[in-house]
N, C-alpha and C positions, 0 to 999 in steps of 0.2 A: 503451297509453302512446304518445304522440306522439314522433317523433324529435327530439332536441334540435337546435336551430338552430345549426349550426357549419359552417364551410367547411373544406376540406382544409388551406388555409393556416393557419387558426386552430389546427387540431389539430397541425400541424407546429411552429408557434411555441410551442405549449404544451410540446411535447417539447424544443424548443430551449432553453427556460428551464432545464430540468434539465441540458442540455449545458453551459450557462454557469455556473450556480451550483454545480455539483459540484466546480468547481475549489477552492472554499473548504474543504469537508471533506477532499478528497483531499490537497491540498498543505499547507494550514494545520493542520488538526486531526489528520490521520492520519500525515503523513510529514514533509515538509521543515521546517515551522516547529515541529512537535512536537519534533523532534530538536534544532533550534536552541535551543529553549526550555530543554531539559534540559542540553545541552552548553555553551551560552554564557550564557544569561540567568541560570540558577540554578546555575552551575558552582561557586560558593562557598557554596552553601546547605546544606552538610553532607549531601549525598546525598538531599535531599528532592525531587528532580526528579519522580518518579512521584507523590508525594503532592500536590505543588503543581499539577501538570498535571491530575490527577484532580479536585482542588478547583476549579480554574478552569472546566473544562468542566461540572462539576456545578452550579456557581453559575449559569452561563448557562442551563442547562436548568431550574433551579428557578424562575427569573424567568418563563420560558415557561409553566411549570406554573401559575403564579399568574394569568397574563393571557390565555392562549390561548383558553379557552372563551368568555370575555366578548367578546374582539375578534373571534373567529370568528363569533359570533352577530351582532355589529354589522355585519360585512361582508355577511352574508346579508340582514339586515333593512333595511339602508340601500342595498343594491344597489351597494356600493362595494368589492368584493373586489379589483378591479384596482388601485385607489388605495392600499389597505392593502398589497397585495403590492409595489407599486412603492416605497412609502415605506420599507418594511423592507429591501428588496433594495438600494436606494441607500445606506441607512445602513450595511448590512453591507459594501458596497464601500468606503465612506469609512473605516470602522474597519479594514478589511484593509490599506488603504494606510497608515494610521497605525502599523501594526506595524513599519514601517521605522524608527520612532523607538526601538525597543527594542534593548537590547544587554546587555553584561555588567553585572549588578547591578541592572537596571531591573525587578525582580521585580514590584513593585506595579503599575507601568504596564502591563507585559505581561499580568498577571492581569486587570486591569480591561478591557483591550482584548479579550482572549480571551472574557471573560464577555459583553461587549457584542456581539462578533461572533457567538458562538453564539446569543445571543438573537435578533438581527436575522435571521440565516440561517434559523432554525427558524420564526420568525413569518412570514417571507415564504413559506415552504413551506406553512403552514396555509392561506393564501389561494390559493396555487397549486394545492394538492390539492383545494380546494373547487370549482375549475372542472371537475374530472374528470367528475362525473356530468352536468354541463350540456353537455358536448361530444359525448357518444355515448350511445346507449341502453344499458340496464343490461347486456345480454349482450355488449357490446363494451367494457365498462369494463376487464376483465382484460387485453384485448389492448392498449388504449391505455396503461394503467398500465405494462405490461411494456415497451412501446416507450419510454415516458418514462424508466424506469430504465435501459434499454439506452443511450439517448442520454446519460444522466448519467454512466454509467461510461465511455463513449467520450470525453466531454468532460473528465472528470477525468484520464483517461489521456493525452490529447493535451496538456493543460495541464502535466501532469507531464513529458512529453517536452520541452515548451518550456522548462520550468525547468531540466531537465538540460542542454539545449543552451546556455542562458544561462550556467550555472555551469561546465560542463566544456568547452564549445566557445568561449565568448566571455569567460570569466573574470570574469563578474559576481559580486560578493560576495553571499553568501547573505542578507545583511541586506536587500538591495533586492528580493528575489524576491516579497514580498507585493505590490509594485506590479504585477508581471506578472499575478498572480492577480486583483487588483482590475480591471485593464484587461480581462482575459478575461471576467470576470463581467459587466462593463458592456456590452461589445460584443454578447454573445450573449443578453442579456436584453432589450435595447431592442426588438427585433421583437415580443416577447411583449407588452410593455407597450403597444405601438402598435396591435397587431391584435386582441388579445382584447377581448371586450365582456362586460360584466356582464349577467346575466339580470335582468329587472325585479324590483324589491324586492317581496316579498309585502305585500299590503295588510292593514291592520288589526292589525299586530303591532308592538309596541314593546318594546325591550329595557330591562331594569332589573336591578339586583343585580350581585353580583360572583361570584368563583369559587366560593364556598361555595353560593350559590343555584344555580349551574350544576351543581354536584355533586348537589344535591338533585333537579334536574330530570331528570337522566339515569336516575333510577329508573323513569321511565315507559318505558324501553327496556331490558328485562332482558337481551335477547340482546347488546346493545351493552355493557352493564355487565359481563357475563361475559367477553366478548371482551377488553375493555379491561384487566380484571384479569389475564387470561392474558398479554396483550401486555406489560403492565407487567413481568412477570417475564422473558419471553424476550427482550424488548428491552434489559433490563438486561445480559444477556449480549452481545447484538449490539453495543450502543453501547460496551461496554467493549473489545471486540475492535477496533472502529473507532478508538477513542482511543489504544489502546496497541499496535497491531499492529507498527508500525515500532520502537517503543521495546522491545518484547519481543524482536524479532528481533535488535536490536543488543545488548541486555543479556544475554539467555539463550542466544543462538546465536553471538554474536560477529560479527554482520554489520557491515560498514563503512557509512558514510552512503550511499555510492553503491549498495551492495548493498541497503540498506533501501529506497531509492527504486525500484530495479528490482523489488523484491518487491511494492511497492504498485502498480507498473505492471502486473505480471503478474496481480495480484488483480483489477484493473479489466478486463483483457482477458478473464479467465474469467468475471467477474461479469456482464458484458453479455449473453452468450448464456444465462447462468443465469437472468437476469430474463425473457428471451424464452421459455425452456423452461418456466419456472414459469407464465407466462401461458397457454401451451398446456395445461399440466396443469390449471390453474384453470378453463379453459373446458370441459374434458372431465370433470373429476372434482370441480370446485368449489374455490374459493379456500381454504377451511378445510383440505381434504385436502392441498393443495399445501403449506400452512404446516406441517402435521403431518410430512410427509415431510422437509421441510427441517430441522425441529428434531431429528429422529433423526440426520440427517447432521451437524448441529452437535455433538451429543454425541460422535459418533465423531471429529470433527475436534479437539475440545477434548482428548479422551483422547490422541489422537496428539500434540497439542502438549505435553502433560505428559511423554510419553515422550521427545519430541525435546529437551525441556529438562532431561533427566536424563542427564548425561554419563557417569555410572557404568554405565549400561546399554549403552554403545557402546564397542567397541574401536577403531573407525575413525571419526574426526571427519568425514571426507568422506561416509561412508554416512549419518551422522546428519543432515547438511545436506540430502542428497538426499531423505531421508525427510521432513524438514520442508517441503521444497518441495511434495511430494505432499499433505501435510496442508494447506498453505496453498491449494492448488488446490481441494481439497474445500470449505474454508471460504469461498472466494470464490464458488463456485457457490451456497452457502447464503445468502450476503449478498444476492445478487440475488433469489433465490427468496423469502426471508423478507420483505424490504422491499416488493417489488412486490406480492405477494399479500396482505400485510397492508393496504395501501392499497386494493386491490381489494375486500377483504372489507368494509371500512368503507363503501366506495361502494355495495356491494350492500345494506348494512343501512340506509343513509340514505334517509328519505322524500323525495319531491320538495320542493325549496325549502329543504331543511335541510342541504345538503351542507357548507356552511361551518361550521355549528354542530357537525355530527358530526365533521368533521375537526379542529375545535377540541378536541373531546373526545379524539380520537385523539392530538393533540399533547399534551394534558394527561397522558395515560397514557405516551406515548412520552418526553416530557421528564422526567416523574417518574422513569422508568426510567433516564434518562441521569444522574440525580443519584446514585442509590445505587450502581449497578454500578461506574462508574469510581472513585468515592470508596473503596469497599471494596477494589478492586484496589490502588489506590495505598497505602492504609493497610497492607494485608497484605504488599505487596512491601517497604515500608519496615520493617515490624516484623520481617521475616525477613532483613533485611540485604541486600536485592536479589535473593534467591531468589524467583522469580516463580511457582513451581509451585503453592503453596497459593493464591495469588491467582488463578491460572488455574482451580484447582478450584472457586473461588467462582463463576466464569463458568459452569461445567458445572452447578452447582446451580441457577442462575437458569434455564438452558434446561430442565432437567428439570422444575422446578415449573411453568414456563409450558406445557410439553407436556401435563402431567397436567390442568391447568385448561382448556386449549384443547379437549381431548377431550370436555369437558362442555358446550361451547358448541353450541347448536342451529344447524343450517343455516338461512340466510335463506329466507323463504317466496318462492316464485316470483311474479313480477309479472304480473298479467293484462294482456293486450294488447287 
């Protein structure tokens, strides 16, 4: 197999895109705006914050589920992944800026903007991920993927630090913080758009049909099908943790807004080396084995979260909080490992010239998982009057099913050189 034509600068700006766009999930979806949505936007909605937040993120993911395979294939076959990536990234930036228009009682507007933001962010990632196998040879995919995730966690952390400086140091009202996220996203993604180049479009192939035809086509790749089914379940768990981490800490552990932001910062600090460590494990033991180990750690972390959310088990609240910080550190290591090596595994499975299509299928499974998990968590939390332990138990169930199914996925065949 010939070495993909890419320069060191192109590989760097590919990672830099993750550095820039990670501000959106870190600040908007996981921490600052998620808390603002629950505390301010839906304050008078009868305690439905968890339910409405889960619904908004799930709807955005569902639209990705419907469109990602078709658009991913178009990006490959037209040789226009960069244009598709740029269009969705800039749309996400615009939607993020528009979140400044939301405030108390603007529930419908906030939900619509969150749905649009989640959709545009995830679709930009479909085409971004599609560049991965074109930049390096297959045995270096794990390394570059891990570096990309590490850049992403670092970018999310630094943007969160910027947000904290703006609010606590300069007194900027939290309503205007999405503007900082939009600016961050724009500045650090421009080099990627300018320097990356599409691979030539394959000749003699034309796209037709919609999502259901795409679902029929993936039956030609049984290993991919098995992996996507397993990923559907374990990413239900991971996406739910992503969406509700700060909300869980505030509601079940009594964290303040500042403490919740610091928690997400710590998670990003630990997740970055976790992604790099997972890349090393994937290179030595295979991407699949790296994911398996991360899922076992996830089950341990979720069990620890349920214990931490049970005040009757603790005589000292301070000890309970210290225990939760340890649980959160384990979970953050898992986030980097699971995400980085899942992308690596899909890159290993993808035949030459079909990376966008395969990552479109990955987005199909990943976004379908982002529909069910957060929705179930929100419904169970609301049904139990804000007691989130049963909801957290549903997260453990998703991880467990995903682990069992992943063990049945065959390893990819080695590529001849």
